[in-house]
C-alpha positions in Angstrom: 3.5 10.6 10.1 1.4 8.5 12.6 -1.1 10.4 14.7 -1.3 8.4 17.9 0.5 10.1 20.9 2.4 7.9 23.3 3.5 9.5 26.6 7.2 10.1 27.1 7.0 8.1 30.3 4.7 5.0 30.0 3.5 2.9 32.9 4.7 -0.7 32.9 2.5 -3.4 31.3 1.6 -4.7 34.7 0.4 -1.2 35.8 -1.6 -0.7 32.7 -3.2 -4.2 33.1 -4.1 -3.4 36.7 -5.6 0.0 35.6 -7.7 -1.8 33.0 -9.0 -4.3 35.4 -10.0 -1.5 37.8 -11.8 0.2 34.8 -13.9 -3.0 34.3 -14.9 -3.4 38.0 -17.7 -1.7 39.9 -21.0 -0.3 38.6 -20.2 0.0 34.9 -17.1 0.3 32.9 -14.9 3.4 33.0 -14.6 3.8 29.3 -12.5 7.0 29.5 -9.9 5.1 31.5 -9.8 2.4 28.8 -9.3 5.1 26.1 -6.6 7.0 28.1 -4.6 3.8 28.2 -5.1 1.9 24.9 -5.4 4.9 22.6 -2.0 6.0 23.7 0.0 2.8 23.4 1.7 1.5 20.3 1.3 -2.0 19.0 4.2 -3.5 20.9 3.0 -1.9 24.2 -0.6 -3.1 23.6 0.6 -6.7 23.0 2.7 -6.6 26.2 -0.4 -5.3 28.2 -2.6 -8.0 26.8 0.0 -10.7 27.7 0.5 -9.3 31.2 -3.3 -9.1 31.7 -3.9 -12.7 30.7 -1.0 -13.8 32.8 -2.1 -12.0 36.0 -5.9 -12.4 35.7 -6.3 -15.6 33.7 -8.6 -14.2 31.0 -8.2 -12.7 27.5 -8.0 -8.9 27.5 -9.6 -8.7 24.1 -12.5 -10.9 25.2 -13.0 -8.8 28.4 -13.1 -5.6 26.3 -15.7 -7.2 24.0 -17.9 -8.0 27.0 -17.4 -4.6 28.7 -17.8 -2.3 25.7 -20.5 -2.1 23.0 -21.4 -0.7 19.6 -19.0 1.1 17.3 -16.7 1.8 20.2 -16.3 -1.9 21.0 -15.6 -2.8 17.4 -13.0 0.0 17.0 -11.2 -1.0 20.2 -11.4 -4.7 19.2 -9.6 -4.1 15.9 -7.1 -1.7 17.6 -5.9 -4.4 20.0 -4.4 -6.4 17.2 -1.0 -5.6 15.7 -1.1 -4.0 12.3 -0.7 -7.2 10.3 -3.2 -9.2 12.4 -5.7 -6.4 12.3 -5.6 -6.3 8.5 -5.9 -10.1 8.3 -9.0 -10.0 10.6 -10.6 -7.2 8.5 -9.7 -9.1 5.2 -11.3 -12.3 6.5 -14.5 -10.5 7.4 -14.5 -8.9 4.0 -14.3 -12.3 2.2 -17.6 -13.3 3.8 -19.4 -10.7 1.6 -16.7 -10.0 -0.9 -18.9 -8.5 -3.6 -19.7 -5.6 -1.3 -16.6 -5.5 0.8 -13.9 -5.9 -1.9 -12.5 -2.4 -1.1 -10.9 -3.9 2.1 -9.1 -6.6 0.1 -8.0 -4.0 -2.5 -6.7 -1.6 0.2 -4.7 -4.4 1.9 -3.2 -5.5 -1.4 -2.5 -2.1 -3.0 -1.5 0.3 -0.1 0.9 -1.9 1.8 4.5 -2.5 0.8 5.3 -6.0 -0.5 6.8 -6.9 2.9 3.8 -5.6 4.7 1.4 -7.6 2.5 3.4 -10.8 3.1 3.1 -10.1 6.9 -0.6 -9.8 6.5 -0.9 -13.0 4.6 1.3 -14.8 7.2 -1.0 -13.5 10.0 -4.0 -14.6 8.0 -2.6 -18.1 7.7 -1.8 -18.3 11.4 -5.3 -17.0 12.4 -7.4 -19.0 10.1 -5.3 -22.0 9.0 -5.8 -21.2 5.4 -4.5 -18.6 3.0 -6.0 -15.3 2.0 -5.7 -16.4 -1.6 -7.7 -19.5 -0.9 -10.6 -17.6 0.7 -10.6 -15.0 -2.1 -10.7 -17.8 -4.8 -13.5 -19.6 -3.0 -15.7 -16.6 -2.4 -15.3 -14.3 -5.4 -16.3 -15.2 -8.9 -15.5 -14.1 -12.5 -13.3 -11.1 -13.2 -13.5 -10.0 -9.6 -11.8 -13.2 -8.5 -9.2 -12.9 -11.2 -8.4 -9.3 -10.2 -8.3 -9.8 -6.4 -6.2 -13.0 -6.7 -3.7 -11.1 -8.9 -3.5 -8.2 -6.3 -3.1 -10.4 -3.2 -0.7 -12.8 -4.9 1.8 -10.2 -6.3 5.1 -9.2 -4.8 5.8 -5.8 -6.4 9.1 -4.0 -6.5 8.8 -1.2 -4.0 11.4 1.2 -5.2 10.9 4.4 -7.3 14.2 4.0 -9.1 13.4 1.5 -11.8 10.7 3.2 -13.9 10.8 2.4 -17.6 9.2 5.3 -19.5 9.2 3.4 -22.8 7.3 0.6 -21.1 5.0 3.1 -19.5 4.1 4.6 -22.9 3.7 1.2 -24.4 1.4 -0.1 -21.6 -0.6 3.2 -21.6 -1.5 2.2 -25.1 -2.3 -1.4 -24.0 -4.5 -0.1 -21.2 -6.3 2.3 -23.6 -7.0 -0.6 -26.0 -8.0 -2.9 -23.1 -10.4 -0.2 -21.7 -11.9 0.1 -25.2 -12.3 -3.7 -25.5 -13.6 -3.9 -21.9 -16.5 -1.7 -22.8 -17.5 -4.5 -25.2 -16.9 -7.2 -22.6 -13.3 -7.9 -23.5 -9.8 -6.8 -22.6 -10.0 -7.6 -18.9 -7.0 -10.0 -18.9 -4.6 -7.2 -20.0 -6.0 -4.7 -17.5 -5.6 -7.3 -14.7 -2.1 -8.2 -15.8 -0.9 -4.6 -15.8 -2.5 -3.5 -12.6 -1.7 -6.8 -10.8 2.0 -7.1 -11.7 3.8 -3.8 -12.2 5.5 -1.8 -9.4 3.5 1.1 -8.1 6.0 3.6 -9.5 5.8 2.0 -12.9 2.0 2.0 -12.8 1.9 5.7 -11.8 4.1 6.4 -14.8 1.8 4.4 -17.0 -1.3 6.3 -15.7 0.5 9.6 -16.3 1.3 8.6 -19.9 -2.3 7.6 -20.3 -3.5 11.0 -19.0 -1.1 12.9 -21.2 -2.1 10.9 -24.3 -5.8 10.8 -23.8 -6.5 13.9 -21.8 -8.3 12.0 -19.0 -7.4 9.7 -16.1 -7.5 6.0 -16.3 -10.2 5.8 -13.6 -12.6 8.0 -15.6 -11.9 5.9 -18.7 -12.6 2.6 -17.1 -16.0 1.2 -18.0 -18.5 1.3 -15.2 -20.5 -1.6 -16.6 -23.1 -3.7 -14.8 -21.0 -6.6 -13.6 -22.8 -8.2 -10.7 -19.5 -9.4 -9.2 -18.4 -5.8 -8.6 -15.3 -6.1 -10.8 -15.5 -2.7 -12.5 -15.6 -0.9 -9.2 -12.9 -3.0 -7.7 -10.6 -2.3 -10.7 -11.2 1.4 -10.3 -10.5 1.2 -6.5 -7.2 -0.6 -7.2 -6.1 2.1 -9.7 -7.0 4.8 -7.2 -5.2 3.1 -4.3 -2.0 2.8 -6.4 -2.2 6.2 -8.0 -2.6 8.2 -4.8 -3.4 6.3 -1.6 -3.8 9.4 0.5 -6.3 10.9 -1.8 -8.1 7.6 -2.0 -8.5 7.2 1.8 -9.4 10.9 2.1 -12.3 10.2 -0.3 -13.3 7.1 1.7 -13.3 9.2 4.9 -15.2 12.1 3.2 -17.9 9.7 2.0 -18.0 8.1 5.5 -18.6 11.4 7.3 -20.9 13.0 4.7 -23.9 14.4 6.6 -26.4 13.9 3.8 -25.7 10.2 3.5 -25.3 9.4 7.2 -22.2 8.2 8.9 -20.5 5.0 7.6 -19.0 3.9 10.9 -17.4 0.7 9.4 -15.4 2.6 6.8 -14.5 5.4 9.3 -13.3 2.9 11.8 -11.4 0.9 9.2 -9.3 3.8 7.9 -8.6 5.5 11.2 -7.7 2.3 13.1 -5.7 0.9 10.3 -3.6 4.0 9.7 -3.4 5.9 13.0 0.0 4.2 13.7 1.2 4.2 10.1 3.3 7.0 8.5 0.6 7.9 6.0 -2.1 9.1 8.4 -0.8 12.7 8.4 -1.0 12.8 4.6 -4.5 11.3 4.7 -5.6 14.0 7.1 -4.1 16.7 4.9 -5.8 15.3 1.8 -9.1 15.1 3.7 -8.9 18.8 4.8 -8.2 19.8 1.2 -11.2 17.8 0.0 -13.7 18.6 2.8 -12.6 22.2 3.8 -12.6 21.0 7.4 -10.2 18.8 9.5 -10.9 15.1 9.9 -11.2 15.7 13.7 -13.9 18.3 13.1 -15.8 16.0 10.8 -15.6 13.1 13.3 -16.6 15.4 16.2 -19.7 16.4 14.2 -20.8 13.1 12.9 -20.0 10.7 15.8 -20.7 10.8 19.5 -19.8 9.4 22.9 -16.9 7.1 23.6 -16.6 6.1 20.0 -15.9 9.7 19.1 -13.5 10.1 22.0 -11.6 7.0 21.0 -11.2 8.0 17.3 -10.2 11.5 18.2 -7.6 10.1 20.6 -6.1 8.0 17.9 -5.8 11.1 15.7 -3.9 12.8 18.5 -6.7 15.2 19.4 
């Protein structure tokens, strides 16, 4: 379930736009007023507010927010203002600029969306940047990382759970095992990329299950870590985790982002909360986080962040 809370009775877009303008005026911005409005409106409502604001005041609401806010709070609100497909397109574009380090964003977009959602992200990317996501991935990644990411963003997987072929799963578990063995000696990557990049998520989970039953260990632990400067081994492991259990994967990302000993990773924290607060999987992510961290996500955020940034993230989580 999504975690944002929208009031039963919502002011009109014109009233919200006027309240936001008032929050921007005077000696300093009223950040709490901004949070009380934008953190409690869904994507359709936020778009209507932005259109009404621009129509009434002849300026972009997003640009005004960028000028009025700052730091991690500004970046979180900026991404929140886009609809889900546009938001992921914007994040994916930024990730392609330093793709060897930011490949998890591309993998998450490709592996945790439905096929229809991925197509929507790619359409938004095309509209925003006048080129395709595939084009930028191909231009900015190299080697096996490019092959893997292109396979992931180009696929159109079957989304149902009703067409799992267990004989194929057993067969491809053997293929994956052999490919992992060969990959340790710098081979076998083509077969790994073919399987991970083409099969439905349900079929892949069946294959990963057969692999674990046969070899008494998960695929992710068996995959070679290697020393590939492109980041391919880590990207492949990330793809497998995203497909196998996305809630568990995102819980791990959030746990690492809020781990006190390592310092807060605001970029990863913002990405996961902002991308999933209005999606049906956020509740499952929060539950997986609590199981992993022995505290709620809200408690971790309250401890590791501060100020308006903390207030905004907590509002998106319904706190």
